[in-house]
NUKE-567591 format. One line per 4 residues: number of its first residue (from 1); for each residue x, z, y of C-alpha. Coordinates in steps of 0.1 Angstrom, whole numbers. Each point is the difference from the previous one (the first is absolute). Layout:
N
NUM> X:Z:Y ~ ...
//
This chain:
634
1> -1:-2:2 ~ 15:-7:32 ~ 12:28:22 ~ 4:-19:32
5> -31:-9:20 ~ -17:-31:-16 ~ -13:-18:30 ~ 30:-16:22
9> -11:17:33 ~ 34:-18:15 ~ -26:-31:4 ~ -16:20:28
13> 1:-23:29 ~ 9:17:34 ~ -15:-19:26 ~ -8:9:36
17> -34:-5:18 ~ -7:3:37 ~ -31:14:9 ~ 0:-22:33
21> -6:-32:-26 ~ -34:5:-17 ~ 4:-28:-25 ~ 24:-6:-30
25> 22:-27:-7 ~ 0:-15:-35 ~ 31:16:-8 ~ -12:31:11
29> -33:0:-18 ~ 19:-9:-33 ~ 22:29:0 ~ -26:23:13
33> -23:-12:-35 ~ 33:3:-20 ~ 10:35:13 ~ -41:10:-7
37> 2:-12:-35 ~ 35:17:-8 ~ -10:32:14 ~ -36:1:-15
41> 16:-7:-36 ~ 24:27:8 ~ -27:26:8 ~ -20:-6:-30
45> 32:4:-23 ~ 14:31:11 ~ -36:17:8 ~ -7:-10:-34
49> 30:20:-14 ~ -17:32:15 ~ -33:-11:-24 ~ 24:-4:-28
53> 14:35:7 ~ -33:17:1 ~ 10:9:39 ~ -27:-21:15
57> 0:-15:34 ~ -15:-27:19 ~ 5:-39:2 ~ -30:-15:17
61> 5:15:35 ~ 41:-9:3 ~ -7:-33:-18 ~ -29:-11:24
65> 20:5:32 ~ 33:-17:-7 ~ -11:-28:21 ~ -2:20:32
69> 31:21:-7 ~ 19:-35:-5 ~ -9:-8:33 ~ 9:33:16
73> 34:0:-16 ~ 7:-34:13 ~ -11:11:36 ~ 18:31:-4
77> 29:-18:-6 ~ -3:-31:24 ~ -9:23:33 ~ 12:35:-8
81> -5:12:37 ~ -38:-2:-2 ~ -7:19:-29 ~ 5:35:-16
85> 13:-17:-32 ~ -20:23:-25 ~ -28:-8:-23 ~ -21:27:5
89> -29:3:-23 ~ -30:24:0 ~ -6:-7:-37 ~ 31:19:-16
93> -12:-14:-34 ~ 14:-32:10 ~ 36:14:-1 ~ 10:-29:-22
97> 3:-20:33 ~ 23:27:15 ~ 24:0:-31 ~ 1:-39:-3
101> 10:-1:37 ~ 25:27:-4 ~ 17:-21:-29 ~ -3:-32:16
105> 17:15:33 ~ 28:12:-22 ~ -6:39:1 ~ -13:5:-36
109> 14:-18:-31 ~ -25:-24:-16 ~ 4:16:-35 ~ -15:34:14
113> -34:-17:7 ~ -3:0:-39 ~ -2:38:1 ~ -30:1:23
117> -17:33:-1 ~ 23:12:-25 ~ 11:35:2 ~ 33:7:23
121> 0:-36:6 ~ -5:3:39 ~ -31:-25:-3 ~ -32:20:3
125> -35:-9:4 ~ 1:1:37 ~ 29:-4:24 ~ 19:30:10
129> 25:-1:28 ~ 31:13:-7 ~ -4:-4:-39 ~ 4:-39:-6
133> 27:-21:16 ~ -15:-24:20 ~ -37:17:7 ~ -5:6:35
137> -27:24:3 ~ -25:21:-21 ~ -37:-14:-4 ~ -13:34:-8
141> -38:-2:-11 ~ -20:-32:2 ~ -12:-8:35 ~ 25:25:15
145> 25:-23:17 ~ -16:-20:28 ~ -1:31:22 ~ 37:7:-8
149> 10:-37:10 ~ -20:4:32 ~ 26:23:10 ~ 29:-22:-14
153> -13:-24:24 ~ 0:22:28 ~ 35:8:-6 ~ 12:-35:1
157> -17:-17:32 ~ 5:-38:-1 ~ -1:-3:-37 ~ -26:-8:-25
161> -5:24:-28 ~ -20:-15:-34 ~ -22:20:-22 ~ -13:-11:-32
165> -35:12:-7 ~ -29:-6:-24 ~ -37:0:2 ~ 2:35:-21
169> 25:15:23 ~ -20:-9:30 ~ -29:24:-15 ~ 19:29:9
173> -9:18:31 ~ 33:0:12 ~ 0:-37:6 ~ -28:4:22
177> 18:27:23 ~ 30:-25:-1 ~ -18:-30:12 ~ -15:19:31
181> 34:15:12 ~ 17:-37:-5 ~ -27:-18:22 ~ -3:27:23
185> 40:-2:4 ~ 7:-36:-4 ~ 23:7:-28 ~ 18:-27:-14
189> -11:4:-37 ~ -10:-28:-21 ~ -17:7:-32 ~ 0:-25:-32
193> -31:11:-20 ~ -4:-15:-37 ~ -36:-1:-2 ~ -6:-7:-35
197> -32:18:-5 ~ 16:24:-29 ~ 7:36:-1 ~ 4:23:-28
201> -36:4:-14 ~ -16:-31:13 ~ -7:-26:26 ~ -8:15:37
205> -23:-29:2 ~ -23:15:-26 ~ 4:37:7 ~ 3:2:36
209> -25:-25:14 ~ 7:-7:38 ~ 34:7:-2 ~ 18:-28:18
213> 40:6:9 ~ -3:-28:24 ~ -30:13:19 ~ 14:37:-1
217> 34:-10:17 ~ -18:-22:25 ~ -24:30:8 ~ 32:21:10
221> 11:-29:19 ~ 27:-16:-17 ~ 5:-38:0 ~ -5:-10:-37
225> 10:-31:-15 ~ -14:-11:-33 ~ 11:-25:-24 ~ 10:-7:-39
229> 30:20:-12 ~ 10:-29:-22 ~ -2:-28:26 ~ 39:5:13
233> -4:-21:32 ~ -28:19:11 ~ 12:33:-10 ~ 32:-9:18
237> -19:-15:32 ~ -20:34:2 ~ 33:21:-1 ~ 13:-20:28
241> -33:3:20 ~ 0:37:-7 ~ 38:1:17 ~ -12:-20:29
245> -28:24:6 ~ 8:31:20 ~ -13:35:-18 ~ -10:7:-33
249> -13:-29:-23 ~ -15:0:-36 ~ 5:-30:-21 ~ -24:2:-32
253> 8:-20:-29 ~ -26:-10:-23 ~ 10:-2:-37 ~ -9:10:-33
257> 20:26:-14 ~ 27:-9:-23 ~ -6:-36:9 ~ 13:-26:-28
261> 5:27:-29 ~ -23:-11:-27 ~ -23:26:-13 ~ 7:29:32
265> -8:-26:31 ~ -28:16:20 ~ -5:29:-21 ~ 6:39:4
269> 26:-2:-27 ~ 23:-18:25 ~ 4:31:19 ~ 16:17:-27
273> 31:-9:-21 ~ 0:-34:-16 ~ -6:5:-38 ~ 33:-13:-21
277> -19:-25:-17 ~ -14:-16:31 ~ 34:0:13 ~ 15:-13:-26
281> -28:-30:1 ~ 8:-5:35 ~ 39:0:-1 ~ 1:-25:-31
285> -22:-23:21 ~ 29:0:24 ~ 27:-3:-23 ~ 14:33:6
289> 8:7:-37 ~ 30:23:5 ~ -28:22:21 ~ -22:-3:-30
293> 27:10:-23 ~ 7:32:20 ~ -37:14:-1 ~ -5:-8:-36
297> 33:22:-5 ~ -13:31:18 ~ -6:30:-20 ~ -26:23:14
301> 19:34:2 ~ -18:33:-12 ~ 8:34:8 ~ 16:13:-32
305> -5:37:7 ~ -23:21:-23 ~ -19:26:17 ~ -6:31:-20
309> -33:17:2 ~ -20:-32:10 ~ -19:-26:-19 ~ 14:-35:-10
313> -36:-10:15 ~ -2:-8:37 ~ -30:-3:22 ~ -8:-13:34
317> -9:28:25 ~ -9:-24:28 ~ -22:-21:-23 ~ -13:32:-16
321> -12:13:35 ~ -25:-30:1 ~ -12:5:-34 ~ -6:37:4
325> -20:-11:32 ~ -20:-22:-18 ~ -7:26:-27 ~ -15:21:28
329> -21:-27:15 ~ -15:-8:-31 ~ -17:34:-1 ~ -18:-9:31
333> -31:-28:5 ~ 11:-30:22 ~ -20:14:28 ~ 18:34:0
337> 35:-20:-1 ~ -9:-21:30 ~ -15:32:18 ~ 28:21:-4
341> 33:-19:-9 ~ 22:-26:20 ~ 30:-15:-16 ~ 24:-16:26
345> 27:-24:-10 ~ 31:-11:21 ~ 11:-31:-20 ~ 15:21:-28
349> -32:5:-26 ~ 22:-14:-27 ~ 28:25:6 ~ -19:30:7
353> -25:2:-25 ~ -29:-11:20 ~ -6:-36:-16 ~ -15:21:-29
357> -25:14:27 ~ -7:-32:16 ~ -8:-16:-36 ~ -23:29:-11
361> -18:8:31 ~ 3:-29:28 ~ -28:15:16 ~ 22:31:16
365> 32:-22:4 ~ 12:-15:34 ~ 30:-26:3 ~ 15:15:32
369> 33:-22:4 ~ 31:11:10 ~ -5:26:25 ~ 4:34:-15
373> -5:22:32 ~ -35:-15:6 ~ -9:-1:-36 ~ 7:37:-5
377> -20:8:30 ~ -29:-23:-13 ~ 0:22:-33 ~ 3:32:18
381> -31:-10:25 ~ -22:-8:-30 ~ 11:37:-14 ~ -9:16:32
385> -35:11:-12 ~ -6:26:-28 ~ -5:-14:-35 ~ 18:-34:9
389> 37:-9:-6 ~ 25:-26:7 ~ 26:-12:-24 ~ 33:-17:14
393> 29:-11:-18 ~ 34:-15:9 ~ 36:4:-4 ~ 18:33:4
397> 25:-14:26 ~ -31:-9:22 ~ -11:35:2 ~ 26:5:30
401> -21:-28:18 ~ -35:19:-5 ~ 14:36:15 ~ -23:-1:31
405> -32:-14:-21 ~ 6:31:-24 ~ -2:24:28 ~ -29:-19:14
409> -20:1:-34 ~ 9:36:-1 ~ -12:9:35 ~ -33:-16:-10
413> -4:20:-32 ~ 0:-35:-21 ~ -2:1:-38 ~ 27:-24:-8
417> 16:-5:-34 ~ 32:-20:4 ~ 23:-18:-28 ~ 34:-6:10
421> 19:-16:-28 ~ 37:-11:-1 ~ 8:35:10 ~ 38:10:-3
425> 28:-23:-9 ~ -5:-11:-37 ~ -3:-38:-8 ~ 8:-7:37
429> 19:-30:2 ~ -18:-3:36 ~ 24:27:9 ~ 3:25:30
433> -26:-11:22 ~ -22:0:-28 ~ 5:32:-13 ~ -29:25:-1
437> 17:30:8 ~ -15:15:31 ~ -34:8:-14 ~ 0:37:8
441> -6:-12:35 ~ -38:-5:-10 ~ -1:38:1 ~ 3:3:37
445> -30:20:9 ~ -2:36:13 ~ -7:30:-20 ~ -37:-1:6
449> -3:-36:2 ~ -26:-18:-25 ~ 11:-2:-35 ~ 29:-21:-9
453> 15:1:-37 ~ 30:-25:-13 ~ -1:-5:-38 ~ 28:-17:-21
457> -9:-3:-35 ~ 28:-3:-27 ~ -18:-25:-26 ~ -29:-21:-4
461> -18:29:-18 ~ 4:24:30 ~ -9:-29:23 ~ -35:-2:-16
465> -2:37:0 ~ 10:2:37 ~ -25:-25:9 ~ -28:15:-18
469> 7:34:16 ~ 4:-7:36 ~ -23:-33:6 ~ -31:20:13
473> 23:25:19 ~ -6:1:36 ~ 29:-9:27 ~ 30:-21:-3
477> 14:-5:-36 ~ 33:-19:-5 ~ 9:-9:-34 ~ 35:-17:-7
481> 13:-23:-26 ~ 31:-20:-8 ~ 6:-38:-3 ~ 17:8:-35
485> -18:6:-30 ~ 3:34:-14 ~ 2:17:-33 ~ -23:28:-13
489> 10:35:3 ~ 3:17:-33 ~ -5:38:-6 ~ 25:17:-26
493> -18:-11:-31 ~ 2:-37:10 ~ -34:-5:14 ~ -14:-14:33
497> 1:30:23 ~ -29:-12:24 ~ -17:-18:-29 ~ -32:14:-21
501> -21:23:18 ~ 25:6:29 ~ -18:5:33 ~ 19:3:33
505> -3:29:25 ~ 8:-8:36 ~ 25:22:15 ~ 15:15:-31
509> 35:-8:-14 ~ 7:-7:-36 ~ 25:16:-22 ~ 14:-29:-21
513> 27:19:-19 ~ 9:35:4 ~ 33:13:9 ~ 20:33:8
517> 32:-17:19 ~ -19:-11:28 ~ -26:-30:8 ~ -3:-36:11
521> -29:-8:20 ~ -11:-35:5 ~ -27:-26:-4 ~ -11:-36:-8
525> 25:-23:-15 ~ 29:25:5 ~ -19:25:-23 ~ 10:-21:-32
529> 37:-3:12 ~ 2:35:7 ~ -18:7:-34 ~ 28:-21:-17
533> 27:22:19 ~ -17:34:-10 ~ -1:-12:-37 ~ 38:-10:0
537> 8:34:20 ~ -18:19:-27 ~ 18:-17:-28 ~ 33:14:19
541> -15:35:-3 ~ -11:0:38 ~ -36:11:-1 ~ -14:-17:31
545> -36:-2:7 ~ -24:-28:17 ~ -25:2:25 ~ -25:-31:9
549> -11:3:36 ~ -28:-27:0 ~ -16:17:30 ~ 30:-7:26
553> -11:20:30 ~ -19:32:-12 ~ 19:33:-10 ~ -9:11:-36
557> 6:36:8 ~ 0:8:-39 ~ 25:-24:-4 ~ 21:6:27
561> 2:37:-12 ~ 12:-12:-32 ~ 28:-21:9 ~ 8:19:30
565> 14:27:-25 ~ 23:-24:-18 ~ 35:-3:3 ~ -2:-36:19
569> -26:-23:12 ~ 9:-38:2 ~ -24:-26:16 ~ 7:-34:-11
573> -21:-30:12 ~ 2:-35:10 ~ -15:6:37 ~ 23:3:31
577> 24:28:-7 ~ -7:6:40 ~ -40:1:-2 ~ -8:4:-37
581> -13:33:-18 ~ 34:12:-5 ~ 2:2:39 ~ -29:25:-1
585> 6:18:-31 ~ 29:23:10 ~ -21:9:28 ~ -31:11:-21
589> 24:20:-21 ~ 16:19:27 ~ -33:9:19 ~ -11:18:-32
593> 32:19:-4 ~ 12:-20:-28 ~ 41:-7:1 ~ 10:-20:-31
597> 29:-24:3 ~ -16:-32:11 ~ 6:-37:4 ~ -18:-31:3
601> 9:-36:-10 ~ -18:-30:17 ~ 6:-34:13 ~ 25:0:25
605> 18:-33:5 ~ -11:-37:4 ~ -9:-18:-33 ~ 22:-21:-23
609> -25:-24:-9 ~ -11:-6:-37 ~ -28:21:-20 ~ 12:32:-18
613> 31:0:14 ~ -11:18:32 ~ -4:30:-17 ~ 37:6:-11
617> 10:-16:34 ~ -16:30:18 ~ 13:26:-26 ~ -36:10:-11
621> 1:-16:-34 ~ 4:27:-30 ~ 39:-2:2 ~ -2:9:38
625> -27:28:-9 ~ 19:17:-27 ~ 33:-1:23 ~ -21:16:25
629> -9:26:-23 ~ 32:8:-13 ~ 14:4:35 ~ -28:23:10
633> 8:22:-31 ~ 36:1:9
//
């Protein structure tokens, strides 16, 4: 199998363009077309390596926007004094663009592209400034870049700043604010928006009737130019016109998602990483035989570690949430459901378990698009009246965006059940900006504020029990789950600990293993890792106990008394070490007069990419936990 990049990127033609000349010569057009084909082939190939290795990725977005990037690259080269030469992009998942251009500019070896999203290869799922050579910005989360780029433009008077956008990112409220600032202050920012009518969960034209990127931006006062993104001459002319037009301009490019890729074009599947078989078919048609051979030779890695105390069987907590809600809804009549429950999705129904609810009970389901803050508030507003509740779900990383709305829901005594999936860091090849580690921010009310409870079940069995136990509770309830599947927690006899007739009691911690040397306190997907550490320590004669704190923000006084009298207490978690459970637990002990040796482990540095590798990278895997226990014991 080849070890060099199998597509000759040396064929890239470094042409120059002048924005004052809005028409292409035959030579320029020919060179651009060749560059577009070359770069699209390269993107299909190296993003497909992520599919082959199981680390995921995104192909359609960066593939689609190649024509505009090729034109911008030639303009940056031809008239460097007129531009800030950065391909800012408010859709960070299109990071393949940044990696490819860094390679073409000589900052990154082409061979490294074949390690896309792999652990420790510095090619995470979103661009991170300072991590990857040649990457010039961090995109953060979807729809966050335009406001930032406004500031970049203000810092560079006399130069144009381009920002790539999408019809998905334009749904975020940040962009409405950015538009108003740009128009009011005549900021020289130029947007190039890929309007392909595809987001993760569907087509905006279907789920968001009346939404138009063009009309929205025109309403804010921007000059808007619309055209066919695959019409090279028209696209170039629009970019030149944007340059000659003072102030903010949006170029909207209509095109099908993953245009030209058989079996994917125009579908939501184009948003994700291209399947290996589809990539092979595409590359074979292009005669890229070495690339095909490389893809066929990739073996998907597996975590070889065998966890003690947990089953071989795994479950998806994020999907189990939806199944458990359906179970509860099935006990109501359709009229009762419609009168008492509203479920609001933010384009992540398949990732957060809401698809199961939509399929079973469409009468209570609303597709809210990519606007988490407004959707959470809508769900909370529905739950303002006693006997009603809203259900909202999105990624845990986005909880940080919703803090003000959470406060608003609490002040209005809303009954709101939130499911934040992708909590922690496990299986997070998207890396640092998508870590769901500041979830304790949701518990930001005062002591006498409306009830707020945070729950993180350890496995699918406990998830079902938690949903059943708290579904009808008043107040704000937050349930967290991971992107990764997790094994079932076993008792000392090898049976499912949370199976059978197990019932969950909110606010009560649970003894998973007894111990005399000290106790580890943890929750969620950290529980099975800590359990493995406990079992291995017991094999070494160190009798460590293990506590599952599935209710994160409530002190269980009985359990506090138990662990407070132990020789040591260690909190381990995947949440942020600065803001997580560990940052509170020591104070809780001291307030009650307990003084065991105390330490806490958590996520404390930027991620390494990859999947399970994130845990050992942070030192919160069983090896790291065992080492900390031994250090506490002296």
